[in-house]
C-alpha positions in Angstrom: 91.7 76.9 122.5 93.4 80.1 121.1 97.1 80.6 121.5 98.0 84.1 120.7 101.8 84.0 121.5 103.5 83.3 118.2 106.6 81.6 119.7 104.3 79.2 121.6 102.1 78.7 118.7 105.2 77.9 116.6 106.5 75.4 119.1 103.2 73.7 119.5 103.0 73.4 115.6 106.3 72.0 115.1 105.9 69.5 118.0 102.5 68.4 116.7 104.2 67.5 113.3 106.6 65.1 115.0 105.5 61.5 115.3 105.0 60.4 118.8 106.0 63.9 120.4 103.8 64.7 123.3 101.6 67.6 122.4 99.8 68.3 125.6 99.4 66.5 129.0 96.2 66.0 130.9 95.3 64.4 134.3 93.3 61.1 134.4 92.6 59.3 137.5 95.3 61.4 139.3 98.1 60.4 136.7 99.4 62.6 134.0 98.7 61.2 130.6 100.6 62.5 127.4 98.4 63.4 124.4 100.8 62.4 121.3 100.6 63.9 117.9 100.0 60.2 116.8 96.8 60.1 119.0 95.4 63.3 117.3 96.3 61.9 113.8 94.7 58.5 114.8 91.5 60.3 116.0 91.4 62.4 112.8 91.6 59.2 110.7 89.0 57.5 112.7 86.6 60.6 112.1 87.3 60.7 108.5 88.1 57.3 107.4 90.9 58.8 105.5 94.7 58.6 105.8 94.9 62.3 107.1 97.0 64.0 109.8 96.8 67.3 111.5 99.3 68.5 109.1 96.8 68.1 106.3 94.3 70.5 108.0 97.0 73.0 108.7 98.1 73.0 105.0 94.5 73.2 104.0 94.0 76.4 106.2 97.2 78.0 104.9 96.3 77.3 101.3 92.7 78.5 101.7 94.0 81.7 103.4 96.5 82.1 100.5 93.5 82.0 98.0 91.4 84.2 100.2 94.1 86.9 100.8 95.3 87.1 97.0 93.4 90.2 96.2 94.7 92.1 99.4 98.3 91.0 98.5 97.7 92.2 94.8 96.6 95.6 96.4 99.6 95.8 98.4 102.1 95.1 95.4 100.2 97.6 93.3 100.5 100.4 96.0 104.1 99.2 96.6 105.6 98.2 93.2 109.0 97.2 94.8 107.3 94.4 96.8 106.8 91.0 95.4 103.5 89.3 95.2 104.5 86.0 96.5 106.3 87.3 99.6 103.6 89.7 100.4 101.0 87.0 100.1 103.1 84.7 102.3 103.5 87.3 105.0 99.8 88.0 105.1 99.1 84.2 105.5 101.8 83.9 108.1 100.3 86.7 110.0 97.0 85.0 110.1 98.5 81.7 111.2 100.9 83.1 113.7 103.9 81.6 111.9 107.0 83.0 110.3 106.8 83.6 106.5 109.5 80.9 106.1 107.7 78.3 107.9 104.4 79.3 106.3 105.6 79.1 102.8 107.5 75.7 103.5 104.8 73.9 105.4 101.4 75.6 105.2 100.7 76.9 101.7 100.4 74.1 98.8 103.2 75.1 96.4 100.9 74.6 93.2 98.5 77.3 94.6 101.2 79.7 95.5 102.8 79.2 92.1 99.6 79.7 90.3 98.5 82.7 92.2 102.1 84.2 91.8 102.0 83.5 88.0 98.6 84.7 87.4 98.0 87.6 89.8 97.0 91.0 88.3 98.9 94.2 89.4 95.6 96.1 89.4 94.6 94.7 92.9 92.5 91.8 91.6 93.4 88.2 92.0 93.0 85.6 89.3 89.8 83.6 89.1 89.9 79.9 89.6 86.2 79.2 89.5 85.2 75.8 88.3 82.4 74.4 90.2 83.3 71.9 92.9 80.8 69.7 94.8 83.1 67.9 97.3 81.3 65.4 99.5 78.1 67.5 99.0 79.6 70.0 101.6 79.1 73.8 101.6 82.5 75.2 100.9 83.5 78.9 100.8 84.5 80.4 97.4 88.2 80.4 98.3 88.0 76.6 99.3 86.2 76.0 96.0 88.8 78.0 94.1 91.7 75.8 95.8 89.9 72.7 94.8 89.4 73.9 91.1 93.0 74.8 91.0 94.4 71.5 92.3 
């Protein structure tokens, strides 16, 4: 399901982060059932066998997008020198996620990655290289995902 309304997206994201908060409702045998954020997290833990939550996946997505969009942010700051790299990058990621920049920076981009990108970006429009080879559970990861794992 895709939610294009930024306000609705934000409300759903915030409610999903609250333990025990009804995220969605559905009918089963003629009765309404609540789908709680705890239910989603329990299901994710059952699938992965790890102590993860939906927030971990949201943070991973925001962090991966930060790495992926770093070159674009560097190009923007080169074209507009008065703009700061970190705020430009956060705005780009927030736009992709449908969140405000403040929420995106606080909850969705790992601070170590944002700090490393901000410290090491190049004003010539290129992003720093974080390219240590990573083989995580034998999966195929994108170059931005590998870079995030190498950095962390």
